N, C-alpha and C positions, 0 to 999 in steps of 0.2 A: 652502712646505709649510704645511699646515693645522696649527693648534695643537690641543692637547687641550681638552676642555671646561673652562672656568674660570667664575668668577662675576663679576657686575657689579652695582654699585649703580645703581638706577634710581628716578626720581621717578614714582610711579604714582598716577593719579587714580582714586579709588573712587567719587566722587560730588561734588556741588557742595561746594567748599571742603574737600574731604577728600583731601588730597595726602599721600602717604606715601613716605618714603625706604626702599626695600626692597632686599634682596639677591636676585638671581635668577641662574639658570644662564645662561651665555653659551656656546652650543654652538660647536664648531669650524665654520668656513665649509665649505659643500659646493658642488659644481658650479661655477657661475661667480660665486659669492659671494666678496667680500673681507671680512675682519674689520677694523673701523675703531674705533680709540680716539677717541671723540668729544671734541674739544677746545673747541668753542664751539657753542652753540645759541641763536639769537635767539628771543624770544617775540613772537608777533603777535596780532592781534585774535581769530582763531579759538581760539587757546590760551586767551585770557582768557574767552571765552564758555563754553568747556567747564569751566574752573576755577570760574567764578562761578556757573554755572547748571546744570552737568552736561549741557549740550547746546549745540549750535550750530545755531540754527534748528530744522529738523526732525530733525537728527541727534542722537540721545540716547545717552549713554554707558550701555551695557547690561552691561558687565563691566569690571573694572579695566583701565586703558589708560595707557600712557606718552604724554605729549604731546610737542610739539616737532617742527619740520620744517625749520627754517632752520639747517643744520648743516655743520660741517667738522671734519675730524680726520685722524688718521695711520693708514695701513694697517699692521696688525700681523701679519696672516696672510692667506693666499689659498687658495681652493679648488682642486681638481685641474684644473678646466677654465678657469681664469683665464689670459688670453693676454698681457696687457701690464702690468698693475699688479703691484707687488711691495712687500714690507714696507719701510717707510720713506717711501713716497710720501705726499704731502700731497694731500688731496682735499676737494672740496665735494660733498655728497650731494644728488642730485635724487631726492626721495622719492616721487614719483608713479610707480606701476608700471603701465603700460598693457598692454593685451592683446596688442598688436603684430600683430593679424590683421584688424582692422576697417578700413573705408575711411578713417576719421580717422587711424588710426595709419599707414596707407600713404601719406597725404598730408601727413605731418609735423605734423598738428594733434592729436596724441595727448592734448592736454589735454581734448579733447571726447570721448574714448573712454568709452563707457557702461560698460565693464567695468574702468575705472581703479580701482586699489587705492592709496589715498593714506595714507601713514603718519601717524598721529595724527588721522585722521578717523574718526568713528563712523558714517559712511555705510554702510560694509560691516560685516558681522558674520559670523564673529568679527572683532573689531577688529584692525587692524594697528598695532602699537606704534610710537610716534614715537621720537625720538632723544634724549630726556632720560635718558641712561644713559651709563655709562662706556665700554661696549663694545657694538658691534652688528655684524650681518652685513648686507651690502647687495650687490645685483647690480653686477658690475664696470662694465657699460656705463652705469650711472646714477651713476657716481662720476667727477667731472671733476677732472683733475689741476690743482693750484694751483701757480703759479710760486712760487719762493722769496721773491719780493718781496711776495707777498700773505699777510697774516697769517691765522691761523685765524679770527679775528673777521671779517676782510674776507671770507673764504670763506663765513662764515655769512650775510653780506649778499648773497651771490650770488642767493639765492632771492628776496628782495623786489626786488632790482634786476632780476632776470629778468622779474618781473611788470611793472615799469616799461617795460622795453625792448619787451615784447610789446605793451603799451598804445600806445607810440609808433608801432610799426609798424602797428598796427591803425588809427591815426589818420591815416596817410598825410600826414605834415607837409610843409610847403612845401619843394620842392627849391631848390637854390641859384639856378637860373634863375627860378623863380617868385618867390622873394624879391627878386631883382634887378628884375624887372618891377614888383612892388609898390612897391619903393623909387623907381623912376623915375616912378611915378604919384603919389608922395607918400603912399602907403598904408603902414600898419603891418602887420607879420606878428607878431602878439602872441599869447602863450600865457597862459592863466589856470589856476592850480591851486588847487582848494579842498582845504585840509587840509595842515598843516605838521607832520604826524607823520613817521615814518620813510619811508613810501612817498612822501609828497609831497616830502620833502627829496631823496630819491634820484632821484625823477623830475625835479625841478628841475635837479639837477646833471647828469643825463643830457641833458636838453634844452639846457642851457647849453653843454655841451661837444661835442655832436654834431649839433645841428640849427641851422636858419637863422632863428630867431626874433629880431626886433629888440628885443622886450620880453618878459620873463617875470615874471609876478606871482603871488605866493602869498598867498592869503586864508585867514584863520583867526580864531577867536574868542579864541585864546590868545596874548597879547602876548609871553610868554616864548618860546614856540616860534618866533614870527616873528623874534625876536632871533637865535635859532639860525640861521634861514634867512639873515638878513643877514650873519651871521658867516662864512658859507661863502666869501665873497670872490669870488662869481661874478656880481656885478652884478644880483642878483635884487632885484625890488621887492616890497614887502609891503603888505598892507591888513588892518587889524584890523576884523573884522565886528562892528559894534555892534548891540546889541539894538534892536528897533523902538521908536521914540518913542511910538507909539500902542499902547495895550494891546489885546490880542486880544479878540474878542467872547466872551461867556460860553459855557461848554461846551454849554449847552442851546439856543444860538442856531441858527437854520436852517442847514442844510449849505451853502446857497448863500452865506450871509453869511460863514461861516467860510472857504470856498474863496476868496471875493473878497478877504478880508483876507490870506490866505496868499499869493496870487499878487501882490497889490499890494505886499506886503512884499518879495517876491522881485524884482519890477521895480525897486523903490527900491534894493535892495542892488546889483543889476546896474548901475544908473545911477550909483551912488556910486563903484563900482570903476572903471567906464569913465572917468568924469570925473576921478577922482584921478590916473589914469595917461595921460590924453590919448589914449584909444583910443575916439574918438567912434563909429567904425563898428563897434565890437565886436571880440572876440577871434577870431583865426583858428582856434585850437584851445582847447577847454576840457577840463580833466581833473579829474573829481571823485574824490577819494580818501577821501571821508567816508561816502558812502551816505546822508547826511542829506537828507531831502526838500527842506528849504529851500535847500540848496546846489545840488541838482540843478535845482530850479526857477530859481534865480538864474542858474545856468550856461546854461540855454537862452536866457534873456533877454540874457545877457552875450555870447553867441556872435554873431559876424558873420554876415551873410547868406552862405549857401554854406559856413558853417563846420561844425565837428564838435564834439560833446560826447562824451567817452569816459567811460564809467561803470566806475571801478575799484573804489571802495569798495563793500563788501557791507553795505548798511544795511537799511532797511525794505523788505520784499519787495513791498509794494503801496504805490504812491505816486500822489498827484494831480499831474499834470504838464500844463503849458501846451502841449499837442501842437500846437494851432493856431499858436502863435508859432514852433514849430519847422518845421512843414510849409510855412507860407506864405513862409518865408525859406530853405527847403531846408537846414535845419540837421540834419545826420545825427546820430542817437543810436546809439552803438556800445558794445556790451558787451565786457567783458574777463574771462576766467576763467583764472587762472594764466598759463601760457606754453606756447609751442610748442617744437619740437625745437631751434630755433636760438638760443633766449634765453640758456641757461646759458653757452655758449662766449663769446657777445658780452658778457655781464655780467662774466665773468672778465677779459676783455681790458680792460674799463674799469677794473676794480679794480686793475689793474697800474699805472695812471697815477698821477702825483704828485697830481693834482687829487682823485682818489677816495681816496687815502690821507688827505688832509686832511678829506674828507667823512666818512670812517669815524670819525675822531677826534671829529667833532662830533655825528654821528648816534648812535653808541654811547655813551650817557651813563652807564650803570650796568652793573657786572659782579658776578656772584654765583657762589659756588662750589657746584657740584652736590652734592658729598659731605658738606657740612656740615649737620647736623640743623637743621631750621627755616628754612634759607635758601631752600628752594624756595618756601614760602609767601611769604617776604619778596619774592622776585623777582616773583611774580605780583601781589602787592599793589602793589609799586612800579610795575609796568607798567600798572596801572589808574589811576594817579594822574597829575596834571599836574606835580606837584613832589614831591621826596623830603622826608625829615624835616628837612633843612637848607634847604629852599626852592630846591634846584637843579632846573631843568626836567628832566623825564623824557621822553626820546624813544624810545630802544631799550634794552631790558634784555637782556643776554646772560648765559646760564648757562654757566660754564666747567667743563670736566672737569679 
C-alpha cells in the first residue's frame, strides 16, 4: 500500500559550494514506483564537479538539485502497479531512466539512450533530483534486490562496480584458453590500471576474481592509495608514478616542443612500468580510470601490440594522443559510458562474495550522516581530498541515512 505524503530531509545544491540541508515533501509512490528510505549514497567525481563548480563539463546546475546516484535503501511503500517488491525489501537503485523505445534500449545498451534521464545530472532540465535524501520514489524495475548478506553500503557500491564490469566486458579480456596459449608461449596476460581511487580498486578486485590475467598492476601518483590496493590481499602489484625528472618547456614554447615533451614523458612512464613488472611486451589490457591525458598517453605506449586501452575516467574532453603508436600496433581505444542492462545484477553477485566484503571495508573509508547540519559540506570536502584531517587516506565517502 502507498503511504500518505510525508517529508524528507535532503541535501540540495543551489550553486557552487552552496549545499543546504532542506526539508521537502515526499509524495506517496504512484504507478510502478516504490518508496525507498535511502540508507547509503556514495559520492563520485561528477558529484564533486557539481559541488565545487556548479557544473559538470557542459552540464550546468540551473535550479536547486539534489546530488547523489550511488545508492541503496529499504522499500517502505509501493505504488498500485508494483508487481514484486514489497515494504521491507532491501534494494540498490539504478538511477538512469531510459526511454525504453529506442534502438539502444531495445538492444540492452540503454546507457546510450539519447533520451536517458539520469538522477543527479544537470544534463536534462528540469533537473531530476539525485538520492541524497532520506526518502525517494523510484521505478520498481530500476530497483535491484539486495541479498541479506550485502550491506546497504555494499549496495551503494553496485553502481561504480557496474561501471567496472561494463568496462571489462567492453575490453574483451583473454579467455581461459587464450591465457593458456599465452602461458605455453611464455607470454604474459597482464592488465594495467591507471588510478587507485574507488573505481580503480573495484576494477582491480573484479579483474583479480573473475578474469584470467597473470599480472594486475595499479599505477597512481598517490602512495597512500597504492597501499590500500596492496592491502586488498589480491596479489595486486603497484607502481608509484613519479614526476618527470626533466622540467617541462615554458608555456610560450612552440606547440611541437610541448607535444614532444609530453609524449616523451608518457613513453618513459610506460617503459618504467613495464620494466618494473617484467612485462616487456606490454600489457594485454590497459584501463584508464583517471581521464588524465598523461595517463591515457602512457597507457597507449604501455599496451601490447594487439592490446586494448579502455577509457573509463572522464577527464579532459580534448587530448593529445599518440594515435600512430596505437594504430601501427593495432591497439584498440574503447570508450565506456556508465553500464548496460546486465551490469547491476552481475555487480550484486560479486558483492555477495567474501572477497568483495573485504574490498568494501577497504574502499569505503569515510561515512557521514546525511541529516546532521554541516556534514554534507564535510562529506564533499573530504571526497575531494587525498587524506582526512587525521591523515587517513580518503577513497570513497558514503553519506548514510
